[in-house]
C-alpha positions in Angstrom: -47.9 49.1 -36.3 -45.6 48.5 -33.5 -47.9 45.7 -32.6 -47.1 44.2 -35.8 -43.6 44.9 -35.7 -42.9 42.8 -31.9 -45.3 39.4 -33.7 -42.5 40.1 -36.6 -39.7 39.6 -34.2 -41.1 37.0 -32.6 -41.7 35.0 -35.7 -38.6 35.2 -37.0 -36.4 34.3 -33.4 -39.0 31.6 -33.4 -38.0 30.2 -36.7 -34.1 30.8 -35.7 -34.7 28.7 -32.8 -36.0 25.9 -34.8 -33.4 25.3 -37.0 -30.5 22.8 -36.2 -27.0 24.7 -34.5 -24.0 25.1 -35.5 -20.9 24.3 -34.1 -17.5 26.4 -33.4 -14.3 24.5 -32.8 -10.4 24.7 -32.9 -7.2 24.4 -31.4 -6.0 28.0 -28.4 -2.0 27.7 -28.6 0.4 29.2 -26.3 2.4 32.3 -28.2 4.7 32.2 -25.4 6.1 28.4 -25.4 6.2 28.1 -28.8 2.7 27.5 -29.4 2.5 24.6 -27.4 -1.7 23.6 -26.9 -3.2 25.9 -23.5 -4.7 24.0 -21.5 -7.9 25.4 -19.2 -8.3 28.5 -21.2 -11.5 30.3 -21.6 -13.6 30.6 -24.7 -16.7 32.2 -24.3 -19.9 33.9 -26.4 -19.5 37.5 -26.2 -22.6 38.3 -24.4 -24.2 35.2 -23.7 -23.5 32.6 -21.1 -22.2 30.3 -23.7 -18.8 28.5 -23.1 -16.2 25.8 -22.8 -12.6 25.0 -21.5 -9.8 23.8 -23.5 -8.5 20.6 -22.7 -5.2 19.4 -22.1 -4.6 20.0 -25.8 -5.7 23.1 -26.3 -8.8 21.8 -27.9 -12.7 22.9 -27.3 -15.9 23.1 -29.0 -18.8 25.4 -28.6 -22.5 24.2 -30.4 -25.1 27.1 -30.5 -27.4 28.2 -32.7 -26.7 30.2 -36.5 -26.0 33.7 -36.2 -22.9 36.1 -36.0 -20.9 36.4 -32.5 -18.0 37.3 -31.3 -16.0 34.7 -29.2 -13.4 35.8 -26.6 -10.7 33.5 -26.0 -9.2 34.7 -22.3 -6.7 33.0 -19.7 -5.3 34.7 -16.9 -2.2 36.2 -17.2 -2.9 36.4 -20.8 -4.2 38.7 -23.0 -7.6 38.5 -24.1 -8.6 38.4 -27.6 -12.0 38.5 -29.2 -13.3 37.0 -32.5 -15.9 38.0 -34.9 -18.0 34.4 -36.4 -20.9 33.3 -38.2 -22.3 29.9 -37.5 -24.3 28.7 -40.4 -27.0 25.7 -39.2 -25.0 21.7 -39.3 -21.5 23.2 -40.1 -18.6 23.4 -38.4 -16.4 26.8 -37.5 -12.9 26.0 -37.0 -11.0 28.3 -35.0 -7.8 28.1 -33.9 -5.9 31.5 -31.9 -2.9 32.3 -29.8 -3.0 34.0 -26.6 0.4 36.2 -25.7 1.4 36.7 -21.8 3.9 39.4 -22.4 6.1 38.6 -18.9 3.9 35.6 -17.7 4.9 32.5 -18.4 2.8 29.1 -18.4 4.4 27.9 -15.7 3.0 30.8 -13.4 0.2 31.2 -14.6 -0.7 27.6 -13.3 0.5 28.3 -10.1 -1.3 31.0 -9.8 -4.5 30.4 -11.5 -7.5 28.2 -9.6 -6.8 24.9 -10.7 -8.7 22.0 -10.1 -6.4 19.4 -9.0 -8.8 16.7 -8.1 -9.6 16.1 -11.7 -7.3 13.5 -13.7 -6.7 15.8 -16.9 -5.0 18.2 -14.6 -2.9 16.1 -12.3 -1.6 14.6 -16.3 -0.8 18.0 -16.9 1.4 19.0 -13.8 3.1 15.2 -14.4 3.9 16.1 -18.0 5.1 20.0 -16.8 7.3 18.8 -13.5 10.6 18.2 -13.7 10.3 15.8 -11.3 9.3 12.1 -11.5 6.2 11.4 -9.3 2.8 10.1 -9.6 -0.5 11.8 -8.5 -3.7 10.7 -7.7 -7.2 12.7 -7.7 -10.4 12.8 -5.9 -12.1 12.8 -9.2 -10.2 9.0 -10.0 -10.4 8.3 -6.6 -14.2 8.3 -6.5 -14.6 6.8 -10.0 -13.0 3.4 -9.2 -15.1 3.2 -5.6 -11.9 4.6 -3.2 -12.6 5.5 0.2 -9.6 5.7 1.8 -6.0 6.9 1.3 -4.6 3.2 1.7 -6.6 1.9 -1.1 -6.2 5.0 -3.1 -2.2 4.8 -3.4 -2.5 0.8 -4.7 -3.9 2.4 -7.4 -0.8 3.6 -8.7 2.1 1.2 -10.2 4.5 -0.3 -7.9 2.1 -0.2 -4.8 0.3 -2.8 -2.7 -0.9 -2.8 0.9 -0.3 -5.5 3.5 -3.8 -7.6 3.7 -5.9 -7.0 7.1 -4.1 -3.3 7.6 -3.1 0.2 6.0 0.6 -0.8 5.7 1.3 -0.6 2.2 4.4 -2.0 0.3 6.2 0.7 -2.8 7.9 -1.5 -5.1 8.0 -4.5 -2.9 9.3 -2.4 0.2 7.6 -2.6 3.4 7.1 -0.2 6.0 10.2 1.2 7.1 11.2 2.4 3.7 8.6 4.5 3.4 7.1 8.1 4.6 3.9 9.7 4.8 3.4 13.3 5.3 0.5 15.8 4.6 1.2 18.5 2.6 4.9 18.3 2.7 5.2 18.0 6.9 5.3 14.8 8.6 2.4 13.3 10.4 3.2 10.6 12.6 2.1 7.0 13.5 -0.8 5.7 15.7 0.7 2.5 15.9 3.1 1.3 18.3 4.3 -1.4 15.9 4.4 0.7 12.7 6.7 3.8 11.4 4.0 5.2 9.5 0.5 6.5 9.7 -2.5 3.5 9.2 -3.6 5.3 6.1 -7.0 3.7 6.3 -8.6 6.2 8.7 -7.7 8.7 6.1 -11.0 9.1 4.3 -10.5 10.8 0.9 -13.5 13.3 1.7 -10.6 15.7 2.9 -8.1 15.5 0.3 -7.8 17.3 -3.2 -4.9 14.4 -4.0 -2.7 12.3 -3.3 1.0 12.3 -4.5 3.4 9.7 -4.5 7.5 10.1 -4.7 9.0 7.3 -6.1 11.9 8.9 -6.8 13.9 10.8 -4.1 14.7 14.5 -4.5 16.1 16.6 -1.5 13.6 18.2 -0.3 12.3 15.2 1.1 13.7 14.0 4.1 16.8 11.0 3.9 14.6 8.6 5.4 13.7 7.3 2.1 14.1 3.8 0.3 10.5 3.1 -0.7 8.6 6.6 -1.3 7.1 9.1 0.1 3.0 9.6 0.2 2.3 13.3 0.6 -1.5 13.5 1.3 -2.6 17.0 -0.3 -5.9 18.6 1.7 -8.6 19.8 -0.2 -8.7 23.9 -1.0 -11.7 25.1 -1.6 -12.5 28.0 -4.3 -15.7 28.9 -5.2 -19.5 29.6 -4.4 -20.9 28.4 -1.3 -22.3 24.7 -1.1 -22.9 22.1 1.5 -23.5 18.2 0.9 -25.0 16.1 2.8 -24.0 12.2 2.5 -25.8 8.6 4.1 -24.9 5.7 3.2 -25.2 1.6 4.2 -22.9 -1.2 4.1 -23.2 -4.8 4.6 -20.2 -8.0 4.7 -21.8 -11.5 3.4 -19.2 -13.3 6.3 -21.1 -10.4 8.5 -24.3 -10.7 7.9 -24.4 -14.2 7.0 -23.0 -15.2 10.2 -26.2 -15.5 12.7 -23.8 -16.0 15.9 -21.9 -12.6 15.7 -21.2 -10.9 18.4 -18.5 -9.0 20.6 -17.0 -8.2 23.6 -20.1 -6.4 25.9 -20.0 -2.8 27.1 -17.9 -1.6 24.7 -19.5 1.7 23.5 -20.2 1.7 19.6 -19.5 5.8 19.4 -15.8 4.3 19.5 -14.6 7.2 22.2 -14.4 5.0 24.9 -11.4 4.0 26.7 -11.8 1.8 29.2 -9.4 2.0 32.2 -7.2 0.4 34.6 -9.9 -0.8 37.7 -8.8 0.2 41.1 -6.8 -2.2 43.2 -6.4 -4.2 40.2 -4.6 -7.1 41.8 -7.0 -7.6 45.0 -10.6 -6.6 43.8 -12.5 -7.8 40.5 -13.8 -4.5 39.1 -12.9 -5.9 35.6 -15.7 -5.2 32.8 -17.6 -8.5 32.5 -16.2 -11.5 29.6 -19.6 -11.7 28.6 -20.3 -11.1 24.3 -22.9 -9.1 23.1 -25.3 -9.9 19.9 -24.6 -7.9 16.9 -26.5 -6.3 13.9 -24.1 -6.4 11.8 -25.2 -3.5 9.2 -23.0 -0.5 8.6 -23.7 3.1 8.5 -22.2 6.5 6.9 -23.0 10.0 7.1 -20.8 13.3 6.4 -21.8 16.6 6.4 -19.1 19.0 3.6 -19.1 22.1 3.1 -16.8 25.2 1.3 -17.5 28.9 0.3 -14.9 31.6 -0.5 -15.4 35.6 0.7 -14.0 38.3 -0.7 -12.4 40.2 1.6 -11.7 43.6 -0.4 -9.1 44.5 -2.8 -7.3 41.2 -3.6 -7.8 39.5 -0.9 -9.8 36.5 -0.1 -11.1 33.8 2.1 -11.4 30.6 1.4 -13.4 28.1 3.9 -13.5 24.2 3.6 -15.5 21.8 6.6 -16.1 17.9 6.4 -17.1 16.1 9.4 -18.5 12.1 9.2 -18.6 9.6 11.3 -18.7 5.4 9.4 -18.8 2.3 11.1 -18.7 -1.6 9.5 -18.5 -4.6 10.5 -16.7 -7.8 8.9 -16.2 -10.8 9.3 -13.1 -14.2 8.3 -14.8 -17.1 8.3 -13.6 -20.8 6.5 -10.3 -20.1 8.3 -7.7 -22.0 9.7 -4.4 -20.9 11.4 -0.6 -22.3 12.8 2.3 -21.5 15.1 5.2 -22.0 16.7 6.2 -24.4 13.8 9.7 -26.1 13.6 12.1 -26.7 11.1 10.7 -31.1 10.5 7.3 -29.4 10.0 5.8 -29.9 13.7 3.3 -27.5 14.7 2.9 -27.0 18.0 -0.3 -24.9 17.4 -2.6 -25.7 15.0 -6.0 -24.7 14.9 -8.6 -25.9 12.5 -11.1 -23.4 12.6 -10.1 -19.7 12.9 -12.5 -16.8 12.8 -12.1 -12.8 13.3 -15.3 -10.9 13.9 -14.9 -6.7 14.3 -16.9 -3.4 14.5 -15.0 -0.2 13.2 -15.5 3.3 13.7 -14.2 6.0 11.6 -15.1 9.6 12.9 -13.2 12.6 10.6 -13.7 16.3 11.5 -11.7 18.6 8.9 -11.4 22.6 8.7 -8.9 24.1 6.5 -8.9 28.0 6.0 -6.9 29.8 2.8 -6.5 33.3 3.6 -5.4 35.0 0.2 -3.8 38.5 1.6 -2.7 39.7 -1.9 -1.3 38.8 -5.6 1.9 38.1 -3.4 1.3 36.4 0.1 -0.8 33.4 0.9 -1.4 31.3 4.3 -2.9 28.4 5.2 -4.7 26.4 8.6 -5.7 23.1 8.5 -6.7 21.0 11.7 -7.7 17.6 11.2 -8.5 15.6 13.6 -9.8 11.5 13.3 -10.8 8.9 15.8 -10.8 5.4 15.1 -11.5 2.4 16.8 -11.8 -1.6 16.2 -13.7 -4.3 18.3 -12.4 -7.3 17.5 -13.0 -10.6 18.6 -11.0 -13.4 17.1 -11.2 -17.3 18.3 -9.3 -20.6 17.7 -10.3 -24.0 18.3 -8.1 -26.9 18.0 -4.4 -28.5 19.0 -2.2 -26.3 21.6 0.6 -28.3 22.6 0.8 -29.8 26.5 -2.7 -27.4 26.9 -4.5 -29.0 24.3 -3.0 -32.3 23.1 -6.3 -34.3 21.9 -7.1 -30.9 19.4 -10.1 -29.7 22.1 -8.4 -26.2 23.0 -10.5 -23.0 22.3 -8.7 -19.4 22.7 -10.6 -16.3 22.2 -9.0 -12.9 22.4 -11.4 -9.5 22.6 -9.1 -6.6 21.8 -10.5 -2.8 21.5 -8.2 -0.8 20.1 -8.8 3.3 20.5 -7.0 5.7 18.5 -7.3 9.4 17.9 -5.3 11.4 15.8 -4.8 15.7 15.9 -2.9 17.4 13.2 -2.6 21.0 13.0 -0.5 22.9 10.3 0.1 26.3 9.1 1.8 27.3 5.6 2.8 30.6 4.4 3.4 31.6 0.6 5.4 34.8 0.0 6.3 36.3 -3.2 8.7 38.9 -2.8 9.0 40.4 -6.8 9.3 37.5 -10.0 12.7 36.5 -9.2 12.3 35.3 -5.7 9.5 33.8 -2.8 9.6 32.0 0.3 7.2 29.0 1.1 7.3 28.0 4.8 5.5 24.5 7.0 5.0 24.4 10.6 3.0 21.7 12.2 2.2 20.1 15.3 0.5 16.9 15.9 -0.6 14.7 19.0 -1.4 10.6 18.6 -3.0 8.6 21.9 -3.3 5.5 20.8 -5.1 2.7 23.1 -5.8 -0.8 23.8 -7.4 -1.0 26.8 -8.7 -4.3 28.1 -7.9 -6.9 25.6 -8.8 -10.0 26.9 -7.5 -13.4 26.1 -8.7 -17.1 27.6 -7.8 -20.3 26.6 -10.0 -23.6 27.4 -10.0 -27.2 27.3 -12.9 -29.0 25.9 -13.2 -32.4 28.4 -16.0 -34.4 28.3 -18.1 -32.9 31.1 -17.4 -29.2 30.0 -14.8 -26.4 29.3 -11.5 -26.2 31.6 -9.6 -23.1 31.5 -6.2 -23.4 31.1 -3.6 -22.7 33.8 -0.7 -23.7 32.4 1.5 -20.5 32.6 -0.4 -17.6 34.0 -0.5 -15.6 30.9 -2.6 -18.3 28.8 -5.5 -15.9 30.7 -5.0 -12.3 31.0 -6.2 -8.4 30.4 -3.7 -6.2 28.3 -4.3 -2.2 28.9 -1.8 -0.7 26.4 -1.2 2.9 25.7 0.7 5.2 23.1 1.1 9.0 23.4 3.2 10.4 20.4 4.0 14.4 19.7 5.7 15.7 17.3 6.6 19.2 16.0 8.0 20.1 12.1 9.0 22.9 10.2 9.8 24.1 6.5 11.7 26.3 4.9 12.2 27.0 1.0 13.4 30.0 -0.8 13.8 30.5 -4.7 15.3 32.7 -6.2 15.0 32.4 -10.2 18.0 33.2 -12.4 18.9 33.8 -16.2 16.4 35.6 -17.5 16.0 35.4 -21.3 14.6 38.1 -24.0 11.1 36.5 -23.6 10.8 36.7 -19.9 11.2 33.4 -18.6 14.0 32.6 -16.0 15.8 29.4 -17.1 17.4 28.2 -13.8 16.2 28.5 -10.2 17.3 28.0 -6.8 16.5 26.5 -4.1 17.8 26.7 -0.5 15.7 24.9 2.1 15.4 23.4 5.9 13.5 20.6 7.5 13.1 19.6 11.0 11.1 17.1 12.7 11.2 16.6 16.4 9.5 12.8 18.1 8.9 12.3 21.6 7.5 8.9 21.9 5.9 7.5 25.6 4.5 3.7 25.8 3.4 1.9 28.6 1.7 -1.2 28.9 0.5 -3.5 32.0 -0.9 -7.1 31.3 -3.1 -8.7 34.6 -2.6 -12.4 34.5 -5.2 -14.7 36.3 -4.0 -18.6 37.6 -6.3 -21.0 38.7 -4.8 -21.9 42.0 -4.4 -25.2 43.2 -7.1 -27.1 43.4 -9.7 -25.1 41.2 -7.3 -25.6 37.9 -10.3 -28.2 36.7 -13.2 -26.1 37.3 -15.8 -26.5 34.7 -16.5 -23.1 33.4 -18.5 -21.5 30.4 -16.2 -19.8 28.2 -19.5 -17.6 27.2 -19.8 -16.4 30.9 -16.4 -16.6 32.5 -17.7 -13.8 35.1 -19.1 -17.3 36.9 -15.4 -17.8 37.2 -13.9 -14.4 37.5 -15.2 -12.7 40.6 -14.8 -11.1 43.2 -16.3 -13.9 45.5 -14.0 -16.5 43.7 -10.9 -14.0 44.1 -11.5 -13.6 47.4 -11.8 -17.5 48.1 -8.6 -18.1 46.5 -10.1 -19.6 43.0 -7.2 -17.6 41.2 -5.0 -15.2 41.4 -4.4 -12.1 39.7 -0.4 -10.8 39.4 1.7 -9.0 36.5 5.1 -10.1 35.0 6.7 -8.1 37.7 4.4 -10.8 41.0 1.6 -10.2 42.7 -0.2 -7.7 45.5 3.0 -8.1 47.8 5.4 -7.0 45.4 6.0 -3.3 45.6 6.0 -2.3 42.0 4.1 -4.9 40.5 1.3 -2.5 39.5 4.5 -0.7 37.3 3.9 -1.1 33.7 6.3 -2.0 31.1 8.0 1.0 29.6 9.5 2.4 26.3 10.6 6.2 25.6 11.8 7.0 22.7 12.6 10.7 21.1 14.5 11.5 17.7 15.4 14.4 15.9 16.0 15.0 12.6 17.9 18.4 11.5 18.1 18.6 7.5 19.1 21.8 5.3 19.1 21.4 1.4 20.1 23.2 -2.1 18.8 22.4 -5.2 19.8 23.8 -8.2 17.0 23.8 -11.7 18.3 24.8 -14.8 16.5 24.5 -18.3 17.6 24.2 -21.5 16.2 23.7 -24.9 14.8 20.2 -24.3 16.8 19.2 -21.1 15.9 20.5 -18.4 17.1 18.7 -14.2 17.7 19.7 -10.8 20.9 18.9 -9.0 20.5 18.3 -4.9 22.4 18.4 -2.3 21.0 17.9 1.5 22.8 17.4 4.8 21.2 15.8 8.2 21.7 15.3 11.2 19.6 12.0 12.9 19.8 11.5 16.7 17.3 8.7 18.3 17.1 7.8 22.0 15.5 4.6 23.2 15.0 4.1 26.4 12.8 0.7 28.4 11.5 -1.1 31.3 10.2 -4.3 30.7 9.9 -7.5 31.1 12.8 -9.2 28.7 14.8 -6.2 30.9 13.2 -5.3 34.2 16.2 -3.2 35.8 15.9 -1.0 32.5 18.1 -0.4 29.7 18.9 2.4 26.7 20.1 2.5 23.3 21.2 5.9 21.2 21.9 5.8 17.3 23.0 9.1 15.9 23.9 9.5 12.0 25.1 11.8 10.0 24.2 11.9 6.3 25.2 14.1 3.2 22.8 13.0 0.3 23.0 13.7 -3.8 20.1 13.8 -5.7 20.0 13.8 -9.9 16.9 14.5 -11.6 16.4 14.6 -15.4 13.9 15.7 -17.9 14.1 15.1 -21.7 11.1 16.4 -23.8 11.6 13.8 -26.5 8.2 15.8 -28.2 5.6 18.1 -27.2 3.7 14.8 -25.9 7.0 12.5 -24.8 9.2 12.9 -21.9 12.2 10.6 -20.8 13.0 11.2 -16.9 16.7 10.1 -15.1 16.9 10.2 -11.2 19.7 9.2 -9.0 19.8 9.3 -5.1 21.5 8.3 -2.5 19.6 7.9 0.7 19.0 5.8 4.1 16.8 3.9 6.3 16.0 4.5 10.0 15.4 1.8 12.8 11.8 3.2 14.7 11.5 3.0 18.0 9.4 -0.6 18.3 12.2 -2.2 16.5 14.9 -1.5 19.0 13.1 -1.8 22.2 13.3 -4.4 24.1 9.3 -5.2 24.2 7.8 -8.0 23.3 4.4 -7.8 21.1 2.3 -11.2 21.6 0.0 -12.5 18.8 -2.0 -16.0 19.4 0.3 -17.1 16.6 3.3 -15.2 17.0 5.3 -13.2 18.9 7.0 -9.6 18.0 10.1 -8.6 19.9 12.6 -5.8 19.8 16.7 -5.5 18.6 18.4 -2.6 20.4 21.2 -3.3 18.1 19.5 -2.4 15.1 21.3 0.1 12.8 20.2 2.3 9.8 20.7 1.2 5.9 22.0 3.6 3.5 20.2 3.3 0.2 21.4 4.0 -3.5 18.4 4.9 -6.0 18.2 4.7 -9.6 15.3 5.5 -11.9 14.9 5.7 -16.2 11.2 6.9 -17.5 9.8 7.2 -20.4 6.3 8.4 -20.5 4.2 9.9 -23.3 0.7 11.9 -22.9 -1.1 11.0 -25.8 -4.1 12.8 -25.5 -6.1 15.0 -22.8 -7.0 11.8 -20.5 -4.5 8.9 -22.0 -1.2 8.2 -20.7 1.8 5.3 -21.6 4.9 5.0 -19.4 7.7 2.8 -19.2 9.7 2.7 -15.7 13.0 0.8 -15.0 14.4 1.0 -11.3 16.7 -0.5 -9.2 18.2 0.2 -5.5 21.2 -1.1 -3.9 20.9 -1.5 0.2 23.7 -1.7 2.4 22.8 -3.5 5.9 19.1 -4.1 5.0 16.3 -4.8 8.0 14.3 -7.4 7.2 11.8 -9.3 10.1 13.6 -12.8 10.9 12.4 -15.9 12.9 15.1 -16.4 15.7 15.2 -19.4 17.5 13.3 -19.2 20.4 10.9 -21.8 22.3 7.8 -19.3 20.5 9.7 -18.9 16.7 9.8 -15.1 18.1 10.2 -12.5 15.2 12.6 -9.7 15.7 14.3 -7.2 13.4 17.9 -7.7 12.2 20.4 -6.4 10.0 20.4 -9.6 8.0 23.8 -9.4 5.6 26.3 -6.9 3.8 23.9 -6.0 1.1 20.5 -6.2 -1.4 19.5 -5.1 -4.5 16.3 -4.5 -5.9 15.7 -3.9 -9.9 12.6 -3.9 -12.2 10.1 -2.1 -13.9 6.4 -0.5 -14.0 4.0 -0.1 -16.8 1.4 1.9 -16.7 -1.1 3.1 -19.8 -4.3 5.1 -19.7 -6.5 5.0 -22.6 -10.0 6.3 -24.0 -11.4 3.3 -25.9 -14.3 5.0 -27.0 -15.5 8.9 -27.4 -19.3 8.4 -28.6 -19.8 11.8 -28.9 -18.0 15.5 -29.3 -19.1 16.7 -26.1 -17.8 13.8 -24.2 -21.4 13.1 -22.7 -20.6 9.5 -23.6 -17.2 7.6 -23.2 -15.4 4.4 -22.5 -12.2 4.2 -21.3 -9.3 1.6 -19.1 -6.3 2.1 -17.4 -3.6 -0.5 -16.6 -0.4 -0.1 -14.6 1.9 -3.1 -13.7 4.9 -4.0 -11.9 7.1 -6.7 -12.3 10.2 -6.8 -9.2 13.5 -8.7 -8.8 15.1 -8.7 -5.1 18.0 -10.2 -3.8 20.0 -9.8 -0.3 22.3 -12.1 0.9 22.1 -13.6 4.2 24.5 -13.8 6.9 24.2 -15.6 9.9 27.9 -14.7 11.3 26.7 -10.9 10.7 23.8 -11.3 12.8 25.4 -13.3 15.5 28.3 -11.3 16.1 26.0 -7.6 16.1 23.2 -9.1 17.8 22.5 -10.5 21.1 20.0 -13.0 19.5 20.4 -16.4 17.9 20.0 -16.9 14.1 20.8 -19.3 11.6 19.7 -18.6 8.5 17.9 -21.7 6.6 19.5 -20.1 3.1 22.4 -17.5 2.1 19.8 -15.3 -0.1 16.2 -14.3 0.1 14.1 -12.0 -1.6 12.9 -8.6 0.9 10.1 -8.8 3.2 7.3 -7.5 1.5 8.6 -8.0 -2.3 5.6 -8.9 -5.0 7.4 -10.2 -8.2 4.0 -9.1 -9.8 1.6 -6.2 -8.6 -0.9 -5.4 -11.4 -4.0 -2.8 -10.7 -7.2 -2.4 -14.0 -10.0 -0.7 -14.3 -12.7 0.4 -17.4 -14.9 2.9 -17.2 -18.2 3.5 -18.9 -19.5 7.2 -18.1 -23.0 8.3 -19.8 -24.2 12.1 -19.4 -27.2 13.5 -20.3 -30.1 16.0 -19.4 -28.2 18.7 -20.2 -25.0 17.3 -18.2 -27.1 17.6 -14.9 -27.7 13.8 -14.9 -25.0 10.8 -15.2 -23.9 7.4 -14.5 -20.2 6.2 -14.2 -19.8 2.6 -13.6 -16.3 1.3 -13.1 -15.1 -2.8 -12.8 -11.4 -2.9 -11.0 -9.3 -5.3 -10.6 -5.9 -6.1 -8.1 -3.1 -8.5 -8.1 -0.4 -9.1 -6.1 2.3 -12.0 -6.2 3.4 -14.1 -3.4 5.6 -12.3 -0.5 7.9 -12.9 1.9 6.1 -12.0 5.0 9.1 -13.1 7.5 12.8 -14.7 6.9 13.4 -18.4 7.6 15.7 -19.6 10.1 16.7 -23.0 11.9 15.7 -25.1 9.0 12.4 -23.4 8.7 11.7 -21.9 5.7 10.5 -18.2 5.0 6.8 -17.0 5.7 5.0 -16.2 2.8 1.2 -14.4 1.7 0.3 -16.2 -1.3 -0.8 -14.5 -4.4 -4.9 -13.6 -4.6 -6.5 -10.8 -6.6 -9.4 -8.1 -5.9 -12.6 -7.3 -8.5 -14.8 -4.4 -7.3 -17.5 -3.4 -9.0 -18.1 1.0 -8.3 -21.3 2.5 -10.1 -22.0 6.3 -9.1 -24.9 8.2 -11.1 -26.1 11.8 -10.6 -30.2 12.1 -11.0 -30.1 15.8 -11.1 -27.8 18.5 -10.3 -28.6 17.8 -6.2 -29.0 14.3 -5.9 -26.9 11.5 -6.5 -26.7 7.6 -6.0 -23.9 5.5 -5.4 -23.3 1.5 -5.3 -19.9 -0.4 -4.4 -19.5 -3.9 -4.2 -15.9 -4.8 -3.5 -13.6 -8.2 -2.9 -16.4 -10.1 -5.9 -14.3 -13.1 -6.1 -13.8 -13.3 -2.3 -10.4 -15.4 -2.7 -9.3 -17.4 0.2 -6.1 -15.6 1.8 -3.0 -17.7 2.6 -0.1 -18.0 4.4 2.8 -20.4 4.7 5.7 -21.3 5.9 8.0 -23.4 3.3 9.0 -26.2 4.3 11.8 -28.5 3.4 9.3 -31.3 2.0 5.8 -29.9 1.4 4.5 -26.1 2.6 2.6 -25.8 5.6 -0.3 -23.3 5.5 -0.1 -21.6 9.0 -2.9 -19.0 8.5 -6.2 -18.8 5.3 -9.3 -17.7 5.8 -12.0 -16.0 3.7 -12.9 -12.0 4.1 -16.7 -12.1 2.4 -18.1 -9.6 0.0 -18.9 -5.9 0.8 -21.7 -4.0 -0.7 -22.5 -0.2 0.2 -24.9 2.3 -0.7 -25.0 5.7 -0.4 -26.9 8.5 -0.8 -26.0 12.4 -1.7 -27.4 15.7 -2.1 -26.0 19.0 -2.5 -28.0 21.8 -1.3 
């Protein structure tokens, strides 16, 4: 009898599983917030592992076999609800519920819950609920768009572009000096003596959870703000343990198609070597070889990433995340030309018909993040990041050089090796005393070493019987050693106190009292050894590919050439004393923010005070006896941000603030940075600008993955700073307060749309996004002001100009197709992404010369990322598919002169990942 009963039971079960399934769907609401949607809540079939999470609109869907079930609704800090339900074949049951939280509010819970801020939907929700006006882009969206570094990441948001060939960004047309970079809210130093901000190219997206871009100022930020602040939020892993391995390869079409791709020999491919100045460099030839080494230009990458959470008793938990990676790549510019030293009449003193650049780049990144939750009220985080980057490049120019190669037979080769090491250490804490008050703090100690060891330059002239070294000027042939060391400590302290508690347990107001401090020192030194042929040997025939036959110890002993610095030869006692500049900067700031929420209106009123001290000392070839200059400033900076909730899905925002812009060490140090076609020199008389900022924004969050926003903004800048071509024999560029005022106005549009959702489980969908900005900038140019305030002779060609770096039109667009199968263990995500910027001023023209302008171009990328199964994935990326010509022109009265032109080529990468 029992056997028959068991058989009957199994038969009934088999019949049940063979039937079609039914559906449970509905919306979960937040009872304590006027029945607004409750996203990211849990919906579970009791007694099973079948469930779902609500989306940004509180919606959920569960497909299950027919039967009687109990549905459990839960959310951290809210009372759970259980509801019985009967599921019928091929029918849909609609079940809507509201959850209540007692004294908790949704805002409190969002902070305490383990929300995954890598996801686009989560970041959109936070953007919707925040009072501050900001944009965020998470790891999920960056992966979908094939973005591998932070510099490219920020350009995927409205109003931001990247300078070609570098990681420098422009925010709303304002360049490096107007922007700032932080990590987890704490400042990080620059690795480039010519830049205020760190090259964001070196930050791999593997280490971040999301990137936040503040284009509207609030008093929590340092006052040196006009364009925007980029905050890199490091990954804070929570969950079961995992280990992931990524390996990949990359090729550039220009590099792989270059049969003669070669670079300076005997430079380590690891990116960690630092060639030192040899012993007795003026009297003995112990320098590295000048020969080239052929390369197979195929890049590679390997990344190991892992994380795990550990329960440590009670409410405490330890979270660990770590990643280590090494990547290298080869790039090449071809079809290039370059011109330099162009005067107002269009006379060109350097006209290179051929210009090429080959380079090999490395990036080693190691990061560890430790997050320790002591209890429900106390948490500490420790982040340490080490990044080592290197770039080995070879630039070659062929053509006309006035007084050196008047027949267009000149040839310049410059080998350059750059190595930068950045070490970031951060300790962060969060302590909740009660439901009213909370204390957040952060400390950081950052160190950076930037080296350009043994940059070589040689100029030759091709004669009928062979090549001859140029001997017109001692620096024509040289070796250059540069070293930068910077240390910075910083502190953030903030105490929150809530007030005006309502009967529902919410607080309408909050005071935030805070302090920020940063203390930075920089030491910079550079030595250039000039190799000039002596009388009688200036016409010696040489081989440009084997200059060791001329530059060697025997020829030095025989007097073929002499080695000197700018101070002199070995007979001068201080000849080996390097050029130096040292900088120190201290900023101390305190602020008080008052946040208050009415029915639909909320706002933050802030007041910040700062004291700034900056000192620069130098001893250089422009001032061998040395000099110094101090700058100090007291700044009172008010700010106001308002948010009005037009509807549940629409917000209207307003922002106003006063800020300032500081000049940087390198802009005020009397030091010359020499390139082949341009020279930049510091201006000790440069001083800070004052900025007034205004924003008005409307946004609508139609669905969980959709957004439309329109922003109008304006900036008024007193005493703006710009790059300016000054009167000199080589058309040097310097940094000048160019006039009394300037202003920027514009509008931004962002639109994200789910074009097609093929099924209810979101396994097949087509989505698109576009963001665009239009910008108008104008500033007055005053020759009299510059002459009165500086030691430079500048006569502006025009009486007004756009801001340097400002593009009238910026555009980003992408379209993605997502397809999921095999019980959601496999998927394919393909994206086409396009970026465009219009013309922008590189440097303002003077003395009848027009502006230097970077011409418009667009870039198209294709990204395909597939998950083959639960553990294995394969990615393919094709970048710069259109391969446009990159041009820089100098505007002229009669005809614009193209001073730089090249193509970057296409880049293809293929990578495989496996999660253990």
